[in-house]
One Martini backbone bead per residue (centre of mass of N, CA, C, O) as a GRO file, in nm:
protein
  269
    1MET     BB    1   9.726   4.653   0.978
    2ALA     BB    2   9.681   4.385   1.132
    3SER     BB    3   9.869   4.463   1.378
    4GLY     BB    4   9.708   4.714   1.450
    5VAL     BB    5   9.432   4.572   1.511
    6ALA     BB    6   9.544   4.365   1.719
    7ALA     BB    7   9.644   4.592   1.920
    8LEU     BB    8   9.369   4.722   1.971
    9PHE     BB    9   9.220   4.469   2.095
   10LEU     BB   10   9.425   4.413   2.320
   11SER     BB   11   9.399   4.692   2.465
   12GLU     BB   12   9.077   4.627   2.517
   13GLY     BB   13   9.091   4.292   2.616
   14SER     BB   14   9.125   4.108   2.371
   15ASN     BB   15   9.152   3.813   2.231
   16VAL     BB   16   9.417   3.704   1.994
   17THR     BB   17   9.435   3.545   1.673
   18ALA     BB   18   9.718   3.506   1.466
   19ILE     BB   19   9.786   3.467   1.121
   20VAL     BB   20  10.101   3.323   1.022
   21ARG     BB   21  10.243   3.190   0.739
   22LYS     BB   22  10.529   3.215   0.900
   23VAL     BB   23  10.717   3.107   1.156
   24SER     BB   24  10.963   3.300   1.110
   25LYS     BB   25  10.757   3.562   1.185
   26PHE     BB   26  10.675   3.554   1.487
   27ASP     BB   27  10.871   3.754   1.631
   28GLU     BB   28  10.812   3.999   1.453
   29VAL     BB   29  10.506   4.019   1.516
   30GLN     BB   30  10.515   4.022   1.815
   31SER     BB   31  10.691   4.283   1.843
   32SER     BB   32  10.496   4.475   1.682
   33ILE     BB   33  10.249   4.446   1.868
   34ASP     BB   34  10.374   4.517   2.137
   35LYS     BB   35  10.460   4.803   2.058
   36GLN     BB   36  10.166   4.902   1.992
   37VAL     BB   37  10.040   4.855   2.268
   38ALA     BB   38  10.231   5.045   2.426
   39LYS     BB   39  10.164   5.296   2.267
   40ILE     BB   40   9.864   5.307   2.340
   41LYS     BB   41   9.905   5.317   2.655
   42ARG     BB   42  10.064   5.581   2.656
   43ARG     BB   43   9.848   5.761   2.525
   44ALA     BB   44   9.631   5.707   2.734
   45ALA     BB   45   9.788   5.817   2.982
   46LYS     BB   46   9.823   6.117   2.872
   47GLN     BB   47   9.489   6.122   2.860
   48GLY     BB   48   9.371   5.974   3.119
   49LYS     BB   49   9.335   5.674   3.038
   50GLU     BB   50   9.189   5.360   3.115
   51LEU     BB   51   9.296   5.045   3.055
   52PRO     BB   52   9.271   4.738   3.024
   53GLU     BB   53   9.374   4.442   3.031
   54SER     BB   54   9.544   4.270   2.826
   55GLY     BB   55   9.527   4.047   2.596
   56VAL     BB   56   9.572   3.751   2.426
   57LEU     BB   57   9.837   3.626   2.223
   58THR     BB   58   9.809   3.421   1.928
   59LEU     BB   59  10.011   3.216   1.719
   60ILE     BB   60   9.956   3.096   1.383
   61ALA     BB   61  10.009   2.877   1.073
   62ASP     BB   62   9.761   2.670   1.079
   63VAL     BB   63   9.438   2.598   0.995
   64THR     BB   64   9.407   2.350   1.201
   65GLU     BB   65   9.412   2.556   1.459
   66CYS     BB   66   9.141   2.609   1.409
   67ASP     BB   67   8.786   2.614   1.574
   68GLY     BB   68   8.534   2.804   1.485
   69THR     BB   69   8.491   3.032   1.759
   70TYR     BB   70   8.508   3.296   1.639
   71ASP     BB   71   8.370   3.624   1.643
   72PHE     BB   72   8.622   3.777   1.485
   73ILE     BB   73   8.722   3.812   1.143
   74PHE     BB   74   9.035   3.956   1.018
   75GLU     BB   75   9.113   4.075   0.689
   76ALA     BB   76   9.456   4.216   0.561
   77ILE     BB   77   9.529   4.198   0.270
   78THR     BB   78   9.584   4.253  -0.027
   79GLU     BB   79   9.443   4.460  -0.291
   80ASP     BB   80   9.279   4.168  -0.388
   81THR     BB   81   9.037   3.963  -0.480
   82ALA     BB   82   9.158   3.685  -0.528
   83SER     BB   83   9.321   3.671  -0.273
   84LYS     BB   84   9.090   3.698  -0.067
   85ILE     BB   85   8.934   3.451  -0.165
   86SER     BB   86   9.163   3.247  -0.104
   87VAL     BB   87   9.165   3.292   0.203
   88GLN     BB   88   8.879   3.201   0.253
   89GLU     BB   89   8.910   2.905   0.143
   90LYS     BB   90   9.137   2.833   0.350
   91TYR     BB   91   8.985   2.981   0.634
   92GLN     BB   92   8.676   2.887   0.683
   93SER     BB   93   8.728   2.690   0.935
   94CYS     BB   94   8.739   2.942   1.142
   95ALA     BB   95   8.435   2.958   1.086
   96GLY     BB   96   8.126   3.004   1.207
   97PRO     BB   97   7.786   3.082   1.209
   98ASP     BB   98   7.870   3.339   1.417
   99SER     BB   99   8.079   3.452   1.256
  100ILE     BB  100   8.269   3.742   1.169
  101TRP     BB  101   8.355   3.851   0.844
  102ALA     BB  102   8.626   4.093   0.787
  103THR     BB  103   8.718   4.318   0.534
  104ASN     BB  104   9.000   4.500   0.437
  105THR     BB  105   8.897   4.766   0.238
  106SER     BB  106   8.918   5.060  -0.003
  107SER     BB  107   8.758   4.940  -0.298
  108LEU     BB  108   8.618   4.676  -0.285
  109SER     BB  109   8.374   4.443  -0.337
  110ILE     BB  110   8.179   4.289  -0.095
  111THR     BB  111   7.993   4.111  -0.273
  112GLU     BB  112   8.224   3.969  -0.425
  113LEU     BB  113   8.386   3.864  -0.184
  114ALA     BB  114   8.114   3.697  -0.079
  115SER     BB  115   8.031   3.490  -0.315
  116ASN     BB  116   8.196   3.216  -0.160
  117TYR     BB  117   8.077   3.239   0.109
  118LYS     BB  118   7.910   3.051   0.365
  119PHE     BB  119   7.836   3.342   0.542
  120LYS     BB  120   7.703   3.607   0.409
  121SER     BB  121   7.551   3.754   0.652
  122ASN     BB  122   7.864   3.774   0.801
  123PHE     BB  123   7.961   3.973   0.583
  124VAL     BB  124   8.215   4.246   0.581
  125GLY     BB  125   8.317   4.578   0.569
  126VAL     BB  126   8.635   4.695   0.731
  127HIS     BB  127   8.782   5.027   0.728
  128PHE     BB  128   9.079   5.100   0.827
  129PHE     BB  129   9.321   5.333   0.934
  130ASN     BB  130   9.631   5.491   0.890
  131PRO     BB  131   9.690   5.475   1.195
  132VAL     BB  132   9.492   5.287   1.389
  133ALA     BB  133   9.520   5.417   1.678
  134SER     BB  134   9.460   5.737   1.566
  135MET     BB  135   9.236   5.672   1.382
  136GLU     BB  136   8.880   5.739   1.403
  137LEU     BB  137   8.805   5.593   1.149
  138VAL     BB  138   8.535   5.379   1.009
  139GLU     BB  139   8.437   5.175   0.747
  140LEU     BB  140   8.110   5.052   0.679
  141ILE     BB  141   8.042   4.758   0.461
  142PRO     BB  142   7.788   4.620   0.317
  143GLY     BB  143   7.641   4.377   0.160
  144LEU     BB  144   7.367   4.235   0.022
  145SER     BB  145   7.377   3.986   0.256
  146THR     BB  146   7.401   4.153   0.492
  147SER     BB  147   7.299   4.172   0.796
  148GLU     BB  148   7.166   4.357   1.043
  149GLU     BB  149   7.302   4.223   1.281
  150THR     BB  150   7.584   4.251   1.188
  151LYS     BB  151   7.600   4.550   1.161
  152GLN     BB  152   7.538   4.612   1.463
  153LYS     BB  153   7.775   4.454   1.584
  154VAL     BB  154   7.997   4.628   1.439
  155LEU     BB  155   7.921   4.900   1.551
  156GLN     BB  156   7.968   4.831   1.844
  157LEU     BB  157   8.261   4.742   1.819
  158ILE     BB  158   8.375   5.012   1.716
  159GLU     BB  159   8.286   5.177   1.966
  160SER     BB  160   8.454   5.002   2.175
  161LEU     BB  161   8.733   5.129   2.023
  162ASN     BB  162   8.692   5.437   1.983
  163LYS     BB  163   8.530   5.468   1.719
  164THR     BB  164   8.409   5.595   1.403
  165ALA     BB  165   8.125   5.522   1.209
  166VAL     BB  166   8.062   5.475   0.860
  167LEU     BB  167   7.798   5.422   0.636
  168VAL     BB  168   7.837   5.221   0.337
  169GLU     BB  169   7.805   5.163   0.034
  170ASP     BB  170   7.857   4.941  -0.220
  171SER     BB  171   8.132   5.116  -0.357
  172PRO     BB  172   8.372   5.263  -0.526
  173GLY     BB  173   8.588   5.368  -0.260
  174PHE     BB  174   8.366   5.492  -0.119
  175ILE     BB  175   8.466   5.771   0.037
  176VAL     BB  176   8.756   5.855   0.093
  177ASN     BB  177   8.895   5.729  -0.172
  178ARG     BB  178   8.705   5.878  -0.373
  179LEU     BB  179   8.855   6.151  -0.290
  180LEU     BB  180   9.167   6.109  -0.226
  181ILE     BB  181   9.307   5.961  -0.464
  182PRO     BB  182   9.247   6.164  -0.690
  183MET     BB  183   9.405   6.381  -0.562
  184ILE     BB  184   9.679   6.242  -0.565
  185ASN     BB  185   9.679   6.201  -0.879
  186GLU     BB  186   9.670   6.510  -0.946
  187ALA     BB  187   9.933   6.580  -0.803
  188VAL     BB  188  10.111   6.400  -0.988
  189THR     BB  189  10.033   6.545  -1.250
  190LEU     BB  190  10.141   6.829  -1.169
  191PHE     BB  191  10.434   6.732  -1.128
  192GLU     BB  192  10.479   6.595  -1.415
  193SER     BB  193  10.404   6.885  -1.567
  194GLY     BB  194  10.539   7.134  -1.395
  195VAL     BB  195  10.362   7.331  -1.218
  196ALA     BB  196  10.509   7.201  -0.960
  197THR     BB  197  10.658   7.122  -0.688
  198LYS     BB  198  10.625   6.899  -0.440
  199GLU     BB  199  10.653   7.111  -0.211
  200GLU     BB  200  10.440   7.312  -0.324
  201ILE     BB  201  10.196   7.131  -0.331
  202ASP     BB  202  10.193   7.055  -0.030
  203LEU     BB  203  10.192   7.338   0.089
  204ALA     BB  204   9.919   7.429  -0.047
  205MET     BB  205   9.742   7.221   0.107
  206LYS     BB  206   9.820   7.287   0.398
  207LEU     BB  207   9.753   7.610   0.381
  208GLY     BB  208   9.481   7.603   0.186
  209ALA     BB  209   9.332   7.319   0.331
  210HIS     BB  210   9.433   7.208   0.609
  211HIS     BB  211   9.633   6.980   0.574
  212PRO     BB  212   9.856   6.787   0.751
  213MET     BB  213   9.940   6.691   0.452
  214GLY     BB  214  10.046   6.631   0.162
  215PRO     BB  215   9.972   6.429  -0.110
  216LEU     BB  216  10.266   6.315  -0.155
  217ALA     BB  217  10.324   6.238   0.131
  218LEU     BB  218  10.079   6.055   0.156
  219ALA     BB  219  10.154   5.855  -0.060
  220ASP     BB  220  10.405   5.754   0.099
  221LEU     BB  221  10.245   5.657   0.345
  222ILE     BB  222  10.052   5.460   0.205
  223GLY     BB  223  10.153   5.386  -0.081
  224ASN     BB  224  10.194   5.387  -0.414
  225ASP     BB  225  10.080   5.104  -0.467
  226VAL     BB  226   9.808   5.150  -0.325
  227CYS     BB  227   9.716   5.391  -0.487
  228LEU     BB  228   9.725   5.243  -0.762
  229SER     BB  229   9.523   5.013  -0.700
  230ILE     BB  230   9.281   5.201  -0.634
  231MET     BB  231   9.279   5.348  -0.902
  232GLN     BB  232   9.239   5.096  -1.082
  233SER     BB  233   8.972   5.012  -0.948
  234LEU     BB  234   8.815   5.264  -1.020
  235TYR     BB  235   8.852   5.244  -1.324
  236GLN     BB  236   8.733   4.952  -1.367
  237SER     BB  237   8.448   5.005  -1.225
  238THR     BB  238   8.363   5.281  -1.408
  239ASN     BB  239   8.516   5.393  -1.679
  240ASP     BB  240   8.643   5.660  -1.570
  241PRO     BB  241   8.885   5.887  -1.668
  242LYS     BB  242   8.932   6.035  -1.390
  243TYR     BB  243   9.074   5.734  -1.282
  244ARG     BB  244   9.334   5.758  -1.428
  245PRO     BB  245   9.643   5.683  -1.385
  246ALA     BB  246   9.930   5.808  -1.344
  247TYR     BB  247  10.226   5.753  -1.495
  248LEU     BB  248  10.423   5.826  -1.264
  249LEU     BB  249  10.305   5.623  -1.059
  250LYS     BB  250  10.370   5.369  -1.217
  251LYS     BB  251  10.679   5.409  -1.236
  252MET     BB  252  10.740   5.414  -0.933
  253VAL     BB  253  10.639   5.122  -0.884
  254TYR     BB  254  10.828   4.983  -1.083
  255ASP     BB  255  11.090   5.104  -0.920
  256GLY     BB  256  11.014   5.089  -0.595
  257ARG     BB  257  10.878   5.381  -0.514
  258LEU     BB  258  10.661   5.349  -0.231
  259GLY     BB  259  10.804   5.515  -0.002
  260ARG     BB  260  10.855   5.460   0.322
  261LYS     BB  261  10.887   5.130   0.296
  262SER     BB  262  11.144   5.203   0.075
  263ASN     BB  263  11.271   5.507   0.140
  264GLU     BB  264  11.120   5.582  -0.143
  265GLY     BB  265  10.960   5.846  -0.338
  266PHE     BB  266  10.907   6.155  -0.346
  267TYR     BB  267  11.070   6.098  -0.108
  268GLU     BB  268  11.321   6.070   0.139
  269TYR     BB  269  11.396   5.824   0.430
   0.00000   0.00000   0.00000
């Protein structure tokens, strides 16, 4: 997600500084981002669109290399409140009083994530979807203390990236995952209980609901661990039994069958 967003900004002419926690990963991250920028430019050329000259990418590994003058800081680590707050505490020196800190989350409370941040009015949730370059939607989620000025700046920024923003109240799962992840979870339950094969479940939703891919194939694409994490977050936040994760989904994550990124999930890759 982070490299995809970095590539998107670079392709639109912005300079980007990426914090990579291990110097040994610099070449891998640089290569990944370069490939994604090239892909964005190829897609734009096919569509007859002309993009500006790419911005400059800088990789750093130490918080002391931050100078506090960044306009927009985007955090996209694992979907875990404690981990995200820990990153804020470590890297707050990168943010000045006018910097916007955006957290990429698909289900966590923005207000809770901002609870210890030093500039709460500049803190906001910005949920991109994978793959970043081709997905048109971005969910914009203000916290209780997010200022109107911050909200408007981020709306304009999203539009400048040729994305469409939907404004969402700070609530569990927001819009897309509040609807999508329970559907995936129910598909897992159908498969687990033997109602139909995975292929039949996916085909039914593709042909019967005009979905581009079936829910089990989509779970593999998103990552079954990510789906489980969001489902658990919804369940914990609401105490509603309809959000209880399917047991098969848990077992697959325990067994490392995470989907495309592990080469095996509901399907083999």
